[in-house]
N, C-alpha and C positions, 0 to 999 in steps of 0.2 A: 532491736534485739535485746532480749532480757539480760540484765546484768546479774551474774551469778555471784552471791556473797560467799564468804569463806567457808560456810558450813559444808561446801561441796568438795573440800579437799579430802584427801584420804591418807592413811598411814600405811606405808609398805615397809616393814622392817625385815630385812633379810638376815636370817640367823643361819650361819654356817654350821653344819653337823659333821664335822670331821671330813674325811675324804669322800669323794663322790661315790655313791653306791653303784655297784656292778649289777644290781638286781632291780626288778621293777618295783618292788615294795620298798618302803623306807627302811634304812638300816638302823635308825635311831628314833626314839620317840619325839613327838613334838615337844618344844619347850614347856615346862610345867608352869601354869598360870600362877601369878603371885598376888593377884587382887583378892581382898578379904571377901568372904561369902556374902556379907552384908551389902556389898555393892553389886552383886552379881545375880542375874537370872539365867541359869544354865539351861541350854537346850541339849547340848551333847558334850560331856566332859566327864572324865573319871575323877576330877579334882573337886567338883562341886556337886551339891545336892540337886537332883533333877527338878527343874521347875515346870516343864511343859512336856508334851508328847514329842517324840522324835521318830515318827512311824515311816520307815524306809519302804514299807509295802505299798505306799500310796502310789496311785497310777501316775505314770508319766504321760506326756502328750502322745507319744507314739508306742509306748510300752517296749521300747528296744534298748533301754539301758538296764544294767544290773547293779543293784545296790546291796552291798554285804557288809556286815560288821565283822572285821577280822581282829585278831589278837596276836600281832607279830612279836610282841615283846613280853608275853606272859598273859595269863588269864585276866589280870586286872588292868590291862592297858588296851582299850578298845579304840579302833580306828575305823572310820567309814571308807570303804572302797567303792569307787564308781567306775564302771566299765561301759563303754559304748557311747560316750558323749560325742555329738558330731554337730556340724553346722552345715549351711548351704541350703539347698531347696527343701530338704527334709531335715528338721532339727530335732536331735534326740537330746533332750534335756533331763535332768534328774530332779524330780520333785519329792520333797519330804514334808509330810503332814506334821504340823506343830499343834494340832487340836485347835483350840482358840486361846491364845495367850495374849496378855496385856503387857507390852513393853513401853507403854507411854511414859513410864517414870524413869526410864533409862536414856542415856545420852548416846551410846555407841553400840554397835554390834561388832563382835570379834570372831574370827575363825582362823585356823592354821591350815594351810593347803600345802600339798607336795605333789609335784608332777615328775614322773620318772623320765630319764633321758633315753637316748637311743631310739627316738621316734615312737616310744611306747605311751608316754604321757602327753596330755593336751598342751598345745602351745600358747593359748590365751585363755584366761579365766574371767568370769563375771558372775554375778548372782543377782536375784530379784527377791523381794518380799511381797507376798499377796495377802491382802486382808479381805474379810467378808466373803471368802470362797469365790473370789474373782472380781468383786466389785471395784477393788482397788489393787492395781499392780504397778510396781515401780522398780526400775533398775537401780543398782547401787552406783551406777555412773563409772565404775571401775572396769577397765579392760586391761588386766594384768598380763604382760607379755613375758613368759618365762625365757623365751629364746633371746629377745632383745636385752633382757637384763642378766642373761647368763646364770639363771638360777634353777635349772633342772636339777633334781636329786637333792633339793634343799627345802627345809620347812620355811614357809613364807607367812608372816603374820599380817593379817588384813584387818584393819579397823575402820569402819565407816560410820559417820554421824547418822543417827536415826532420823534426824531432821530432814536428810536428803530424801528419804521415803515419805515422810509426812508432807513435805512441801509438794511432792508429786501425787498426793491424793490418797496415800495409803493410810488407813485408820490404824494407829499403833495400838489401840486398845483391843483390836480383834485381828491379830496376825494369825494366819492359818497355814501358810505354805511357804517353805524356803525352796527356791527354784535355782539350781546350779546349771550354768550354761557354758558352752565352749565357743570361743571366738574363732575368727578366720585366720589369725596370724600364727606364725611359728609351726612347731611340729604337727604332723597330721594324726598323732596318737589320740587315743580315746580314754585313757585312764587318769583318775585323780584321786588322791587321798585327803580326807578332811578330819580335822580333830578340834576340840576345844571351841565349840560354837557356843557363845554366850553373849548376852547383853549386859552392859555395866554403866555405872556412873564413874566419872573420874575427871581429871583435869583435861582442859581443852588441849589436845595434843597437836594442833596445827599452827600455822603461822598467825602472827599477831596483827596483820594488817590487811586492808582491803582496799587497795590503791585505785586511784581514778584514772580514767582515760585522759590523756594529755596530747594535744595536738598544737604544735607551735610552728608558725612560719618564721623563717630566719631573716627575712627582709633584704635578701640579696637578689631581688628580682632583675632579670634581663629578658625582656620579651622579644628581642630581636633574633634570637638564635634557637635552633632546634636541638641543641645539646647543652648540657651544663658547662659553664666556663670556669667554675670554681668547685672545689671539693665540698662534700657534705660536712656538716659540723663534726669536729673530733669528739668522739665519745669520752665521757668522764667517769663512767662506772668502773670500779676496781676489778681487774681481771679475775680476781679470786671469786667474784660473784656472777661471772658471765658464762653462758653456754653460747658459743659463737656459731653462727650459720654462714654469715657472709660479711666480713669486715676485716680490713688489713690491720686494724689496731688491736685485734686479738688473734690468738693462735688457734689452729684446728678448725673443725667444723666441716660439714657436708652441705653442699649447695649445688645439687645436680639439676641444671636447668634443662638437660637433654630428656628429663622426664616427660612422657607423652602428655599433651593436652587431651582431655576426654571430649568427645562430641565434636561438633563444628560450630563456628569456624575455629581454625587453628591460629595460634599466635607465632610470632618470630622472635626468638630469644637468643641474646648473645652477651658477651662480656666486651666492654669497650674501655678505653683509657681517656681520661680527661686530658685534653691537649695541654702540654707544658708541665704535666705532673706524671707521677707514677701510680696515680690513684685509679684503680679499676672499679668500675661500677657495672651494675646489671641493666641492660637495655631490653625492654619489651616493646615490640612493634606489632601492628595489626591487632591491638587489643580493643575489640569492639564490644558493644553491649550485648551481654549474653556469653561471651567467650571468657575462658579462665586460663591464665598462664600458670601451669603446674611446675612447682620445683620440689624435688625430693630432698629431704633432710635426713634420709635413712629412717631409723627408729630412734628418735631423740627422746631422752629421758628428761622431763621438765621438773622432776622432783626438787624441791628446795628453791625453785624459781617462781616468782610471782608476776613478772611483767615481761612483755615482748616489745622490743624496740626496732624501728626501721625508719629510714630517711627516704623520702620520695621527691621526685622532681618531674613536674609536667610542663612541657614548653608551652609558650604562648602562640598567638597567631594561628589559633584552631589547629596546632599541630599536636598538642598534648591532650590526654583525656580530660574530661570535665568533672567526673565524679569517681571516687575511688573507695573501694573496700577490699578486704582480703579475708580468707578463711584458713583455718587449720583443720586438717583431715587425716584420715587414714589413707592407705594406698588406693582404696576403692572410691575415694572422694566423699566419704561419710564424715561429716563434721558440721561445723556452722561458721557463719560469718562473724567478724568482729562486731558488725553492726554500726560502724562509725559513719558510713556513707558520707564521706567528705565531698562537698561540692566546692571544688577548687576554683571553678569559674565564678560562682557566687560570691566567694570570699576574695576574689581578685588576687589569688595566690599563684598564678602561673609564673613560670620562669624563675622560681626560687626553691631552695631545699626546704621541705616541710618535715619536721620531726614528729614522729607518732609513737606514743607509748600506750600499750593496751593491757590491762590486767589479764592474766592467764586464767583467772577464776571464771572468766566468760565461758571457757571451754570445759572446765572441771575434769581435766584428764591429765595423767602424768606422762603420757607418751603422745608423739605426733610423728607422722610420716611425710606430709606435704604441707606446703604453703601454697595457697592458690590466689593469685592476684586478680582482681575483678574491676571492670568498669561499669558504672551505672549509667542511666539514660539522661542524666541532667548535664547542663553546661556544654562545654565545647565537645564537638563531635570528633575530635582528633583521636589518634590511635596510639600515641607514643607515651611511654612512661619509663623513668629511670629510677633505680632502687640502689641504696647502699646501707651499710651498717645494720644488718639484720641479725639480732641476737636476743636470747632470753636472759634475764638477769634477776637477782634478788634485790629488792628495794628495802630501805629502812623505814620503819613505822614511826609514828609520833608517840610521844609519852601518853600514858593513860590520863584520861580526863574524868576522874572518878566522882567529881562532885556535881550534882545536878544544877541546872541553871535556876535562877529565880523565876517566879511566875511572870508572864508578860504584863506590862502596864498599859499597853495600846493595842489596838487592833487596826490592820491596814484597811484602807478602802480601795476600790477599784475605779478605774477611769473609763470603763467600757460604755459605749452607747447603750441605753436601756433597751432600745429596739433590737439589739443583737444579742440580748441576754434572756436566759430562762433561770430563774432563781430556783435553787433547791433549798439552800439554807444561807440566806444573806439578806439581812434587813434592808440593805442599801437599794435593792432592787424589788422589794415587796411592798404591798399595800398593807395598811394597818390590820393587824389581827391574822395576817398570813400564817405565821408560825402556830398560832393557837388552833387554827382550823385545818391547814393543809400540811404542816411542817414534817420534817423527818421524824422517824420513830425507830427504835431498835427493832431489827427483824427477828429477834429471838436467838436461839442457840444454833450456831453454825459450826460449832467445834472451837470456839474461842476459849482463851484462858479463863479458868474458873475464877481467878482473882481479879479479872478485868473489871474496871468500873467506868461507866460513863455518866456524865452529868453535864447540865447546862449552867454556865457561870456568866456573871456580868462583869466584864473587865472594863468596858465602856458602858456608861449608864444607858439603859434602854436597848442594849445590844446583847443578844445571847451568843455565847461562844461554847462550842463543844469541848469538854475536857475529857481526855481518855487516859486513865491511869492503869499501869500493867497492861498496856494494850498490845495484843498481837493480831487480832482480827476484829474489826467492828462492821458488822452488816446493818444497813439501815434501809427501811422502806422510804421511798421518795414522797410518799403521801401517807398521812396518818390513817386514812380511811381505806387503805389498801388499793387506792386507785393507781393508775399508771401515768407516766410523763412522756410526752413526745419530745425526744431530743434528735429526731431524725434530720433536722436541717441544721444542727449545730456542729462545729468543728472540733471543739475542745471541751473537756471537763476540767474545771478549775478548782483548786483548793488553796487556801493560805494555811500553812502549818508552822507551828512553833514548837521546836524540840526542847523539852525541859529535862529529859533524862540524861544520865551520865553516858559517856563514851569510853570504849576500851581500846587501848593501843592504836588509836587513831582510826579505828574501824568506823566506816560511814553507817548511819542509820538512814533508812529510806522508806518510801511509801510505794506500795503496788496496789493496783485497782482491779477489781473484777466487776462486771455489770451483768445482771440477770434480767431478762425480759419477763413478761407475764406468762410465757409458755415454759419458763424456767430453763430456756437456752442460755448459756453462759459465755461471755466473752472475757478473756483476761488480756489486759494491756500489758504485754510482756516486757515492760521496762520499769525498773524501779527508779524513781526520782529521789535524789539525796536531799536531806535536811541539814541545817546549820544549828548547832546547839546555841540556844539563847537568842535566836533570831527568827523572825517570821520570813518564811520562804514562799514564793509564789510557784505553784506546781500546775502545769498544764498538760493533761494527758490527751493525746490525739484520739478522737472517736472513730477515726478511720480504721483503727485496729479491731473495732467491734462490728465488722461487716457481716459476720455470720449470725447476729441476733437481730431482733426487730427493735430498732432504736425508737420506733414510734410508741413502743409500749414498755418503756423501762420501768422496772418494778423494784429491784433491790440493787443497791451499790455497796461493795465491800472494800473496806481499806484494811490492808495487810501490812504489817511491819516487815521491813527488809534488813537483813544484817544482824538482827538481834532476836532473842526469844520474846522479849517484851520491851516496851519503851513507854515513856510518859510524853504526851503531846497535848497541844491545843489546836483545834481546827475551826476555821471560819471561812466565809466567802466561798461556799460550795455553789457554783453556778456552772451551767453549760453556756457556751457563747460560740458565735460564728465570726469568721474573719481571721486575721493574722493573730499568731500567738502573742500574748502579752509577755513583758519582760520577766525573766525568771527561769526556772528549770522547765524544760519542755521535752517531751518525747520526740525522737527523730522521726522523720517521715515514714509512714508505713510502706514497706516494700514486701512483695511476695512473688518474686520472679519465678520461683519454682512451684507455685501453687497449681495443682492439677485442676483442670475444669470438671466441675461436677457433672455427673451423668444425669441429665434431665431432659425430657421431652414435654414441653409445655404447649405444644401445638393443638389446635382443634382437631377433633377425631370424629368418625362416624361409627355408630354402634354396629358391630357385626351381628349376624343372626343369633338370636337367643338360643336356638335348639342345636347349635353345633357344640362339639366337645371343646372344653377349654382346660388349660393348665394354669390355674390361678394361684393366688397367695392370700393368706390371712394377714390383715393389718391389725395387730393385736393390742395397740396402744391403750385401748380402753377396756381390755379384758381383765386386767389384774389390779393389784393394790388393794388396800382396804375398801370395804364395800358398805356403805356408799363412798367413803373416803372424800378427798378434796380435789376438785377439778383443778388441774394445773400442778398438783403435787403428787398425789397418789396415782393419778392417771391423766392422760390427755387423749384427744382424738387424733387420728392420723394427720399428719402435716401434708400440706400440698406437695412439698418436696418429695414426700414418700410416693405420692401418686405419679409424679413426674419421672421418678427413678424407675418404678416398675413399668410404666408405660414405655420407657425407653428400652426396657428389657423385653418387650413384646407381650407383657401380661395384659389381659383384657377382662379378667374376672377377679374381684376383690371380695372376700368375706370379711366383714367388719363387725367384730363383736361389740356388745354394750351390755350394761347391767340394768336390771329393772329399777332398783332403788335410785339409781341416778337420773333416769329419764322420767320417772314417776315417783315422787317423794312419799306419796301415801297410796296404799293399795286401794284401787278403785278410783283414785283421784285423777286430776287433770295431769297432762304431760308438763314437763319442767320447761316453762318459758321465762325463767328468771332473766332480768334485763341484762345483767353483767356476764353471768356464766351459765347460760342455758345449755344444757346437754343436748337437747333436741335441736337447737339452733346449730350447735357446733357439728352435730352429726349431719344435719341437713346440708351444711356448708360443704362438708366433704362429698356428699352424694351429688350435689350440684356441679362441683368442679370435676368429679369423675365423669358426669354426663357430658360436660363440655369436651373432655378429653376423649370420649368414645369408649368409656370403660364401664362394664357391668358391675353392679353392687349386690351382694347378698347380705342382708341385715341379720345378725345372729345374736339372739337372746341368750347370753352366756351365763346361765344361772343354774345349771345341773338340776333343774325342776325344783328348786328350793328358793325360799325367800324368808328373810327375818322380819318379824314384827314384834316390837316391844320386848326384845330380849329373848325371843323364842324363834326357833327355826322350823319352819313348816314346809311340807311338800304339797304341790297343787293336787287338790282333790283327795288328800289322805287325811283321815282323822288321827292325828297325832302330832308330837312336837319333840324338839330337843331344846332344853333350856341352857342358856350360857352359864358356864362354871368359871367365875372370875378367878378363883384360886388356881385353876388349871389352865386359864386362858384358852378354853376350848368349849365346844358344845358338849353337852352331857349325853347320856344314854336316851334312846327313843322312849318316849311315853305315849302309851295309847290314850285316845280321848274319845269322847262320846259324840263329838260333832267335828265337821270339817270347818276349819277356820279360813284357810287359803283355798278357795274354791276354783273349779274349772272355769267358772264364769269370770273369775278375776283375771285369769290368763287370757280368755277371750276378749275381755274388755280392753286390756292392755294392748293386744295386737290389733284390734279394731281401730283404736285410737292412733296407733303407729301407722297402720295402713292408710288411714284417713290423711295423715300428715305427708306420706311419701307417695300416694297413688299417682300423682300427676307427674312425677319424674319418670322419664322414658327409659331410664337405665336400671330400674329395680329388677334384677335377675330372679330374686326370690326372697321370701320371708322364712328364715331358719327359726322355727318356732321355739326350740329349746336345745341348748348345747348339753350333750352328754348326760341325759337322765341316768341317775345311778340305780338304786335297787328298787325303784318304784314298781308296784304291780303292773303288768303289762295292760290289764283291762282298765286300770285307772288312767294310765298314760294314754290309752286309745280314746277314752272318753274326753280327756284334756284336749287332745289334738282334734278330734272331730268337732267339738264345740267351737274351738278356735278357728278351724277351717270355715265353719258356717258363718261365723262373725266377720272374718276378713272378706268373704265373698259378697257380703252385703255392701261393701265399699270399693273393692278392687277385684276386678275380674281379669286383669292383665298379668300381673306377676305370678310367678310360680310359687308354690308353698313347699317348703322343705321340712321333712320330719326325720328326726334321728331316733335310732333304737335304744332301748334300755341297756343297762350295764356298760355305760360310757360309749354307747353307740358302736361297740366292738364289732368289727367286720367278721372275724373268724367265727364267732358264735351267733351270728345274726339270726339264722333260721330258728335255733333253739330258744332264743330269748325274745325275738321281736316279730316273729312270723304273723302274728295277729294284725299287725299294722297294714298288711296287704289288703285288708278289708275296708280301710279308710275310703271315704267317698268325697271327691272334689267335684262340685257341679261343673267346674270349668276344665276338668281332666288335665290338670297341671300340677300333679304331685311329683316331687323328687325325693327319693329315699337317700339319706346320708349316713354313711358309716365312717368310722375312724379306726386307724391302726398305727402302731409303731413296730419297730423291728428289734427292740431289745428283748431280753429273755422273758421279762414279765409283762411285756406289751404296754409299759407305762409311759414311754417316752422320756424317762429320766436318764437312761444310759449310765448307771452308777459305776459299772465296772469296765474292764478293757473290752475291746472288740472280740478278742478271742473268748472271753467269758460270756459276752452278751450274744454274739452271733456265731463265732467259731467257724466251723466248716459248712454251716447251713446257709450257703449263699443264696438259696432260693426261698428263704424264710418269707419274703414278701408274697410269693404265690400261696403259701400255706395260709397266710393271713387274709389274703384278698379273694382267693378263688371261691370260698364258700358264699361270700356276698354277691360276687358276679353271677355265680350259678343261680342263687336265689332270684336275682333280678331277671335273668333269662327265663327261668322256670315260670315266673309269675308275670312276665311281659311288663316289667316296671322300669321306669327311668331312675337312674341312681348316680351317686357321685361319692367321692371320698373327700370328706371335709377337713381332716387333719391327718398328717403323717409327717415324718421328717427324720433326720440323722444329724449327728454332731458335725459341724464344719471343721475343715482343717485349720489349725491354729488354736482352736479351743482345747483346754486341757483334757477333754474327753474325746478329741477328734483322732481320727485314723484314716489314712488315705484309702483304705479298703471301704470305708463308709461311702466315698465318692463312687466307687464301682458299684456298690450296692444301689445307691439312689439313681444312678444312670440306668440300671436295669429296671428300677421301679417306674421311672419316667417312660421308658420304652414299652413296658407292659401296659401302662395306662393309655398310651397312644394306640397301641395295638387293639385294646378293648374299646377305644373311643369312650373312655370313661372320664368325665369330667372330675377335676380334683382341685383343692386349694391347700397349698403347702403350708405347714405350720413351722415358722411364721416369720413375718416381717413386721415393720412399723416402728417409729420412733419410740424410744425407751427400751427397745428390744435388740439393740445393735450388738450387745455382748451375750445374749441368750444362747445356750448351748446349740440350739437347733436352727438358729436364725439365718435368713438370707437378706437381712437388712444390712445395708453397706455401713461403713463408718460415718461419723458425722459429716465428713467431707463429701459424701455421696459420690465419692471416687474409688475409695478403697473397698473392694468387693469381697464377699464371702465365696469360698470355694464351691459351695452348693449352688450358688446363683450361676456360676459360670457353666455348671452342668446343666442346670435348668434351662438356660437360655437357648440351649441347642434345640429345644423342643417347643418353646412358647409360641413361635411365629407360624408354624406349620403344624400345630398339634391336631387340628381338625382335618380329616380326610376329605378334602373337597372332590366333587365328581370330576373325573378326567375327561369326560365327554358329556354331551347332552343327549346321548342315545337313550338314557333311561328316564328321561323326562317326558311326561305324557303331555303333549301340546294339544290343547282342545279349547273349544269355545264353551259358553255356558258359565255355570257356577255364579251367575249374577254379578260378574265383574265386568266393568266397562273400561276400555282403554281408548283414549282419543286425544288428539287426532292420531290416526294410524292409516297411511304413513305419517311420520313426524319429523319435523326439522329441528325444533329446539326443545320445547317443553311438552312431555307426555303426562297426561292426567289420568289417574286411576280412581275409579269409583266402585265401591263394593257395598253389599248389604250386610256384610260381616266385617269384623275387625281383621285387618291384615297386620300381622306382627312384623314381617320384614319382606324386602324385595331384593333379589339378586338378579343381575343381568349377565348373560353369557353370550359370547360370540358363537359362530357356527363351528368353531374348533373346540367348543367346550371350556374355553377359558373365561374365568370370571373378570369382568371389566367394570363392574359397579356393583355396590351393595349399600343398603341403608336399612335402619330400623324405622318402622311406621307407627304401630300401636294406634291405629286409627282406621277409619273406613274410607278416607280419601288420602291421596298422596300426589305430589308433583315430582317428576324426575327430569333433571336437565340432561338431555342426551346430546347436546350441541357439540360436545367435544368427541363424540364417537364417529368413526368413519362411516361413510354410507354403506348400507348392506342390511342383512337380516340378522336379528338378535332374538333371544328367548328370555322372557321374564319368568323367574320362579318366585311365586308368592306363597309365603307361609301364613296360614290363617290362624285364628285364635285357638282353635282346637288342635292345632298341630298338623293338620293336613295341608297339602301343598296343591297348587294350581299353577300350570305353566301356560304362557300365552306367547305367541310369536308377534314381533313388530318389524316394520320396515323403517330404516333410518334413511331419510333423503339427503 
């Protein structure tokens, strides 16, 4: 469990403003800020000069809150009033746009808040900051309960360290949005008033210590009894510093063990008295692995307290529990474990009182409702536990240690067996010259402190040691030549670290570790290991925390300071090793009892018929980013986990975009077969895995009919260009030319090479020749397409060829802009026409405004956009599909529940028309995109749109309900033998057969397979004896049906 340092505290100063107001709005102004202007960046305050925008008209998630600037105390005293805040299944939050403001040079953010009483105002308050328009979002960690604190009708000052947001991934240089939210506790009201929102520098207003977890066995063991025979140790903390929950040594406190346990199994809880004493203790029985014994402590205010104490007793002889932890939560069970996971059996501590002291900074909250006692899965399988002396308290910190330590004069060595070690930076386990050729190297700018300095020094002759000055984040590649390192068989990452820097108030300094694999998947080891000033400390981080990344391809390791803005350290002996942990600081064993199982279907599959209708998905991972960009950073190709997820959701057709400069570095040149990062190889790996899964793939050249060559942007077949304007960072105006530089032959050449590469895969549904051609002349586009079709058919006659219309393939205006494309000729008669559409006002798919502004009452906008294209297909007897469409998902800032109703209707329309489509979009790197159906990185947390889509994917195609419409006849140069058949039916044809479907005489489909060959073998041994019909689809799309007898 990650140890939270003291930056996560908050300040809540309650300022009484006379008597309680009888009205909904404040009766007095918020307190006047006193900080000098030079320390402040004001976002909303009458006292200071405005630093950034404070745009209350910015769209909320649901558009159901009302934000108003009011002047209740005169025209010069402005206050923000928010109405309509709610929580639950539909959250109405209030978002304020700040433009793009830089708060990175400030330490705290302040605001004054006021909630009216009488169930008018909200009961619980929190807020978020958002950077880069959604790329970084983090909570303040504060859930202020007006009811529990008795502070309705009063101005409350809230101050939060900005480091809370930075540590959670928010870029403080590009803050865009302040999001105010209502919690679940207290009044059901919906109103809040806000004033004096500003960032500032100032003195650290929080506690001065960051205490350690302390666990002590008291040595009074008696393993013969199932009950304690003596009392727990008498507490020594002064009562003035204690908030009591359950201890006879202190007064007051709530400890309601009648609180229900959530879920099953339930525990048995009671109060018992130790024999021969008056000491009452808490007894928990039936505490099994997975259960939690809940105790209510009301709404306890932990402000001013920094530690939680309890004494526990687990009997011996397999009566008591073997492993213990506990959590602090709200009444819904939301919270987290202390993370101690004390293995009582392993430590041989049964039958004695064990004293536990845990820093409250682990939870980072000022209020708690429940303590939940837990048993782990290790040690004794007993079910019994006793508890006493549960209280929060304020500890005393050590004096400041303001002088830095001297530089180290030695460097420790390790005693690990070399066969169990992989050296990353440790001469002891390296061959001569290792560091010169393969050693670590700074990975560049990852947001570390600008003053940070890293250098290699020789403390011991011939041994390099890394020295980090003003260190807050040091990212390093594990290989100088950007290669990877396989740590998949190792158990720990080890560092020897010497802390040189000064300490403040006894506050610990520590090291946290992040690891990135070559695909830029990242794992944080969520435990900070502490250092000792002036000493070398051995740190071992468990690699089992990194289960979500590819440890066989480790690329970058990041060392981050814990507890301080910066520190000065020396680092050596960076190795990975297997076996038991070496002596020193070690992360606790990884536990994830509550982890949800990822939604994945990795089973082998059979390709369904090509010609049926599909509801598919775009996997857009390689569509965006700089072009060509850097593989692994600007873009990736879909991960296999993406395929497994969408297969589990019933999807069988994937449109996979790629970009020409990435697969073919030089126009007219060979495809990219680079050894390390070949785009073609990466794309082929995805296609191959999809084939195994039984999923069709459409390859999409996602280039808008353009390609850059030597700083100029050309269109295929057009005599002209745009030149890059470096000053504007954009392409300049169109310039006509006398010759065509990027020719139709170049496009045909590229596709012929791609078709040659992929023609032998059985699951190529189609080649999508060009994504969304823009304003290109339709006659030029026609020639581009016809030339490319002819080239492809020289090497591949099986796959369909997909063509998109001009003007971004717009469906609504298809006939007016792209009618000429009906005259394209495919010698194999396998053309598919693809259109795109979105449902916002400008049909762009950006959905910039609210639902009411983008769609409003036009609930059938999808028909207006799609009907013209469908009519064109029917009029010209053409096969078509919709390649892109989508709406914002619930939970995105642009989402609205009404979009889910809209997209449900769209899916129903497409099914009714039997019109194949691929939704935009899914794919890794697109899990937060506004229109995405990509799940979160856990592949368990799903988007609302996917839940609608899943209703249609599995039965999207209208299968025949009977075989009455199948013409069963002989001929057609197809031979089936033996017939009657017992086991293997062989099919021989003089023409290519695309697919075979077997129906019983009730018209039910009992077998299907893709063939793409003139011969096939079908195993019918599993079928019952009787008559069956084979429906065979030939290469030209025609079908033949034959009757067989199964013996």
